[in-house]
N, C-alpha and C positions, 0 to 999 in steps of 0.2 A: 466445834462451832462458838466461838465466840463473844463475847458479851460486849455490844457497846458502847462506848464511848456518850454520854449525855449529848453532847454538840450532835450527834449523828443525827438528828433527828429529835422531835418536839417529847418532852416528859407527858406520860400521859397517868392517868393513873392505871395504863396496861403496864405500861414498864416499869410504875416504883412497884409496883404487885412481885414482877417479874422480879425487879433488882432484890428490893427485900424478898422476896423464898429462896432468890441462890441463882436461879436457871438463868441458860448462857442463851441469847434468842439475838436476832440480828433483827436493828432498824430500818424500814422501809419508806419513807417521804417519794409518794413524786404526787406530781401534778397533779392533781382533782381536775376534770372540765364536771360545773356542773348542769352539761345538760347531758350526760353521757345515761342513758339507758335504766343499762345496765352499771351498778358498783363494782361489782368483785371482779364480771372481766372487765373491765375499766382494771383495776386491778393486776388483774396479772397478765394482762397488756404493755402498761409503768412496769411491772417489775423484767420481764419478756421469762418469765412460766410460763408453766399448761397449768391450766384451767383445773385438773382440778386436781392443781397443789396451790388451791388455792379456794378456803372456806367462807362463808358466810355466815354472819349467828345473829338468828331468828328467836325471836319471841312469842313464844305459844301460851296460851287464857287454859290451864288444868280445870278452870271449875273449882276453885281453892288456887289457887295463890299462876303467876306470870312462872316462864319454866324455859330451859333456850336447850335449841336443837342447832348442832353445829355438821352445813352439810357442803362438801364442794356446791363453789359457785359455776361449773355448767350444768351442775341439778336440778331437784327439786327436793323441798323434803318432804317424809309422808306422814302427815297426822293420822296417818292410823297407827304405821309400825312407832313412833315419836308418841302416842300414847301409852301402845303396849309397854314399849320402857319403861317405860312414865309411873305405870303400873295406875296407868287413869283409863277411864273409860274411856272417852274421843277429847279430841284439844278440839279449840280454833285461835284459828293465824291471832295470839295478843295487837287493841290499841296502839296505833302508833306513838299517841300521846301517853298512855300509860310506860309502857318500852322505854319510852325513853325517860320519865320522874323517876321509875324501879334503878336503872340500870345509868345514872347522869350518864349517857352517852346521846351522843342525838341519831337519830333515822342515816344506816349510809357507815356512817361509823361506832357503830356497837361494837367494842369488842367484849367477846364473852372473858379475857378479864381482867380484875379491878372496875366489875359493877361494885356499888354503892348497897347493894343485899345480897350475898351470895345464893345463888337459882340452882335449883336443882337445871344439871346440864349432862347431855345426850351425847358423847363426838360417833356420826358415823366410822363405823366400824372402817370403812374407805383409808381411811384416813391413817392407820394403822400400818399399810404395807408403803408407805413414804416417810421417806427419812426425814424430812420438813417438809412442813405445810406451816404457811400462810394465814393471815388469819388481822382482822381488822388492828389498828395500832387506838382505837380512842378519837380516832379523827378519819373524818373522808378525805383520802390523799397519806395515807400514812398505813403501811403494813408491818405485822411484825412475824417473820418467821423466827419456828422452836417446831419441838420434834415432840408430830404426836404425844409422844409420854408422855412429855409435861407440859405438854398442856391440861390434859388429862388430869395432873397428880394438884396440878395449881386449880384447874376449877371444878377437882374434886367431881368431874363427868361418868359418864358413864360409858359403855363403848356397845353400840347396836344401828342393824343394821337401817338406818334412818331414813334415805335418798331413797333414791330415783333416778336413776340415767332420762335425760332429757334425747328423744332420735332428732 
């Protein structure tokens, strides 16, 4: 996967962080529909990829601060599994305003990469079976594709089974 030129999509804190780290990635801007019920499924359709390859970034409150769970958009975050992976007794979904303040991104465009403050991050183990995963590039209507190993490296993510399939 080759690094893209700056004109191939917006520069965001995520792309800046990846460029600084020397990580290869692809940029995938698309026309975002504000009325879409699911940003992640919208991204998968716009990119023409299986939703299991597109991952959403969800913030949780551990009681000691915020943390990040990254799971496929066609599934759900298992809060108990994420709490266990983080060494917490329980976690709850973070307040959206707190998530935006802490990450520097807007809800629907929160990237696991390039956040204002590095947060504990857990990447669902299903990502590791894929050659490329797609995550928000830091704006609604903009995803980035990169290897799961590179995503884990740049976010210092731990690997754990934190997602569950939706039937």
